[in-house]
N, C-alpha and C positions, 0 to 999 in steps of 0.2 A: 646191843647192836652197834656195829661200827659206824663212824661218821660217814664213810663212803657208801655203805649200804643204805643208810637213811637218806643220803643225797640222791641216790639212784631211784629210790622209791618215791621221793618227793617229785623228782623230775618226771617219773612215770605217771604219777597222778596228775601232774600239771598238763602233760601232753595229751593224756587221755581225755581230760576235760576240754582241751582245745579241739581235738579231732573228733571225739565221740559224743561229748556231752556228759552230764552228771550221771545219767542212768547207767552208763557202762564204765565209769571211771573206776580206778583201782583204790582200794582202801589202804590204810597204813600197813597192813600185812601183806600187800601184794596180791590180794584176792579180788575177783570181780564182784562188784556190788550187785550186778544183775547178769550172772554168767549165762551164756547161751549153751544149749544142749550140744552144739558143735562149734567149738571156738577155733577159727582158722589161725588165730594168733597163739594157740596153746604152746607151740614150740618156742616162740619168742618170749612168752611170759616165763616159761621154764628157764630160759637163758638169763632173764633179768633177775631171777632169784638166786643165781649163782654168785658166790662171793669172790671178789678179787679177780685177778687175771693171771694168765700164764705167759711168760716171756720166752721166746726162742729166737734163734737166728737162722736165716735161710738164704741160699743162693737161688734166685729165680731167673730162669731164662725167659725174658719178656719179649714177646713179638712186637713189631712196630705196626700196630693195628690202627686203622683210621677211626677217629672219633669225632664228636661234634661238641663244641663248647656251648655254654648257656646263652651266648649271644648269637648262636647259629653258625659260628665260624667253623670251618673245617680244621681239624688238628689231628694229632696222633698220640698214642700212649707215650712213646719215647720222647716226643717233642715236649710233652707236658712234664715228664718227670726228670728229664735230663737238661735242666736249665742252669746247672751249676750251683743250685741252692739245695739245702736239706729238704727232704720231702716227708710230709705226713699225709697218709692216704687211708681212706676207708670206703666202704660200699654201703649205699643206702637206697631207699626208694621213697618217693614223696608221699605215697598213701599209707605207708607203714605208720601204725599208731603206738608202737611199743619201743623196740630197741633203736630204730632209726632216729626218731626225734631225740632220744637220749644221746646217741652217738653225735648227732649234729649239735646238740646243746653243749656237749663236751668240747667239740672243736670251737664253738663260739666262745666258750670260757678260756680255751687255750690261747686264743687271740689276746684276751685281756691279761692273762698271766704273762705272756711274752712281752707285753708293753711295746717299748720302742724297738725291740728286736724282731717284731712280727714280720717286718718287711724282708727279713733275712731268710725266711722259710717259704716253702711252696706247700700249700695245703690243697689236697685234691679229694673230692667226693665223686664217686662213679655210681650212677644209678644202675640197679640190676633189673629195672622194669622200664626199658627204653621204649616199649610200645605205648606206654602211658606218659612217661616223663619226657615230654618235649622240651626243647630249650626254653620256651616261655614258662613252662611249669617249674623247671629248675631255677630259673631266674627269680620267680616269685618265692620259691622255697628258700633260696639263698638270702633274699631280703628278709624273710621271716626270722632267720637266725642271725641277722646282722653280719653276713659274710663280708669281709674286707676284700680288697683287690688281690690279695695274695692267695685267696681261697677260691678255687675254681670247681665248678660242677660240670661233669661230662656225661654225655649220652652217646648213642650211635646205633648201628644196626644190631639186632638181637644176637646174631651169630658172633659178632665181634665182641659184644659185651660178655657173652658166655665165655669166649676165648680168653678175655682179660681175667675173668674170675678164675678160670682153670689155671692160668699162668701163675696166679697167686695162691693156688690151692684153696680157693674160697668158694668154689661152685658146689652147691648142695642140691641141685636139681630143680629147685623151686624157690621163688622169692619168699615163700612162707617158711622155708626151712633154713634160711640163711642165718649166719651167726655173727655176733658182734666181734669185729676184727679191726685192729688198727695196725698200720705198717709204717715204719720209720726208716729212713736212710739218710746219711749225711752226704756222701759223695757217690758218684756213679759206680765206682769200683767196689764199694762197700757191700757187705751182705745186708739184707733187710732184717730189721728187728720186727718180730710179729708179736702183737699183744692179743691173746685170745681171751675175750671177756670184756666186761664193761669197765675198762680202766677209767678212772676219774681224770679230769683236766690236770690236776696236780700230778697224777701218775704219768700222764703223757708228757708233760713238760719236764718232769724229772728224768724220764727215759731219754728225751731229746737232749737235755743238758748233759746227761751222762755220756752220750755218744759224742756230743760236740767237744766235751772236755778231753776225752780219749783221742779224738782226732787232732786237737790242738797240741796235745803232748807228743803225738807221733810225727807231727809236721815240723 
């Protein structure tokens, strides 16, 4: 078993213990210790068992939709991503007990990997459950994962959140069907690099540094 896959499973077991308790935690093989007859997270667990990630590049036409920051401040999608800094972006929701905590733990580790360069990037997590994820809940969630000032969590009206997901081709009809996705971009005019799957923190940093190196060579 690869080191990355073991890491994902350890993270999954840890967050399951934190959110669900030992009776429903995952064992080392990714199976539920006390599976329910109907598991609403079945799709998520299936995604967690997939190995590696797929990289692709895309041009997304992003609308300037009004959103809300975790401090309750009004903002917009384009205001958050067009700051002149490289952007790392994902979609989560705070009551998710499977792939979202892993994605968030990965971003938390990315901060550490970047070290002193972390202030040079913009990290954004957008909830796909805005009816539950108020700014206050997002702020508490951010604190749980040690989010630094460069990492912002956003919410907003449901229609706008759905529109943001659709703009990134990330909308799957239900929060229980969403997939682990990470998006990276260096400059406003660049295409987005899309990572489908549970890329590790090392993977995300490597993809970011690869893009940054190419950008420096072209400038």
